[in-house]
C-alpha positions in Angstrom: 55.6 59.9 -29.5 54.5 62.6 -27.1 51.3 62.4 -25.1 50.0 65.5 -26.8 50.4 63.9 -30.2 48.8 60.7 -29.0 45.8 62.7 -27.7 45.5 64.5 -31.1 45.5 61.2 -32.9 42.9 59.8 -30.5 40.6 62.8 -31.4 41.4 62.3 -35.1 40.6 58.6 -34.9 37.3 59.3 -33.2 36.4 61.5 -36.3 37.9 59.2 -38.9 34.6 58.4 -40.7 34.0 62.1 -41.2 37.6 62.5 -42.5 37.0 59.8 -45.2 33.8 61.6 -46.3 35.5 64.9 -46.5 38.5 63.6 -48.4 36.4 61.7 -50.9 34.2 64.8 -51.5 36.9 67.6 -51.6 40.2 66.0 -52.5 42.0 64.2 -55.4 41.4 60.4 -55.4 45.1 59.9 -54.6 44.5 61.5 -51.2 41.8 58.9 -50.4 44.2 56.1 -51.3 46.8 57.6 -49.0 44.4 57.8 -46.2 43.4 54.2 -46.7 47.1 53.3 -46.6 47.6 55.2 -43.3 44.6 53.6 -41.7 45.5 50.0 -42.6 43.7 47.0 -41.0 43.4 48.5 -37.5 40.8 51.2 -38.7 43.0 53.9 -37.0 45.8 56.2 -38.1 49.1 54.6 -37.4 50.9 56.0 -34.3 54.5 55.0 -35.0 57.0 57.8 -34.9 58.4 56.7 -38.3 55.0 57.2 -40.0 54.0 60.4 -38.1 55.9 62.8 -40.4 54.3 61.4 -43.6 50.8 61.6 -42.0 51.6 65.1 -40.8 52.7 66.2 -44.3 49.6 64.5 -45.8 47.4 66.8 -43.7 49.4 69.8 -45.0 48.2 69.0 -48.5 44.5 69.0 -47.7 42.4 71.8 -49.0 41.4 74.6 -46.6 37.8 73.6 -46.9 38.5 70.0 -45.8 40.7 71.1 -43.0 38.3 73.7 -41.7 35.4 71.3 -41.8 37.4 68.4 -40.2 38.8 70.6 -37.4 35.2 71.7 -36.6 34.2 68.0 -36.4 37.1 67.2 -34.2 36.4 70.1 -31.9 32.7 69.1 -31.5 33.6 65.5 -30.8 36.3 66.4 -28.3 34.0 68.8 -26.4 31.3 66.1 -26.1 33.8 63.5 -25.0 35.4 65.7 -22.3 32.0 67.0 -21.1 30.7 63.5 -20.8 33.7 62.3 -19.0 33.7 65.3 -16.6 30.0 65.0 -15.8 30.3 61.3 -15.2 33.3 61.7 -13.0 31.5 64.4 -10.9 28.4 62.3 -10.5 30.5 59.2 -9.4 32.5 61.4 -7.0 29.4 62.9 -5.5 27.9 59.4 -5.0 31.1 58.2 -3.4 30.9 61.0 -0.8 27.1 60.6 -0.2 27.4 56.9 0.3 30.7 57.2 2.2 32.4 54.6 -0.1 36.1 54.1 -0.4 36.5 54.5 -4.1 34.7 55.4 -7.4 35.0 51.7 -8.3 32.9 50.9 -5.2 30.3 53.4 -6.5 30.2 51.6 -9.9 29.7 48.2 -8.1 27.0 49.7 -6.0 25.2 51.0 -9.1 25.5 47.6 -10.8 24.0 46.1 -7.6 21.0 48.4 -7.9 20.7 47.5 -11.5 20.7 43.8 -10.6 18.1 44.3 -7.9 15.8 45.7 -10.4 16.1 42.8 -12.8 15.4 39.1 -12.5 18.1 36.6 -13.4 17.1 35.5 -16.9 14.7 38.4 -17.3 14.6 40.9 -20.1 17.6 42.8 -18.9 21.0 41.0 -18.5 22.0 40.4 -14.9 25.5 41.7 -14.3 27.6 39.7 -11.9 29.6 42.0 -9.6 30.9 40.2 -6.5 29.8 37.6 -4.0 28.9 40.1 -1.3 26.6 42.8 -2.6 27.5 46.4 -1.6 23.8 47.1 -2.2 22.8 45.0 0.8 25.0 47.2 3.1 22.7 50.2 2.9 19.2 51.0 4.4 18.0 52.8 1.3 16.8 50.5 -1.5 17.5 53.2 -4.2 19.9 56.1 -4.7 19.2 58.9 -2.2 16.8 61.5 -3.5 15.8 64.8 -2.1 12.5 64.5 -0.1 10.6 66.5 -2.7 11.7 64.2 -5.4 10.5 61.2 -3.5 7.1 62.7 -2.9 6.9 63.6 -6.6 7.8 60.1 -7.6 5.2 58.5 -5.2 2.3 60.7 -6.4 
């Protein structure tokens, strides 16, 4: 199966609950039975090449109202997912450059170290074990670098 089809199925699977609601509301009960058969035990639409054509055909039989509403749901979920991933990646990349770390993975470990420094072992927040040597201890700053104005605002 092509990467594009897999991506489309991922977006559909993320919106599957909404699809069930729409099919139950707008379609013949047989369509809901078909959808249940496609989803099976995994809770996701099957991705095998052999079953793709029948799922594809099944979508062709949905009413325009169901399809339009479901496409809108998929579009909104996809946009939120991509925006979140992009913003997170930009933030991690920026921290990597500011802290002069080798990789984004090191940034994540550093953030976990900061999280751990702010929590006591056995305290209300879970302590996350990262590594024997803390990346957090390698820096002079006890917290993430902030602009001078932000530090003053936080202190007052």
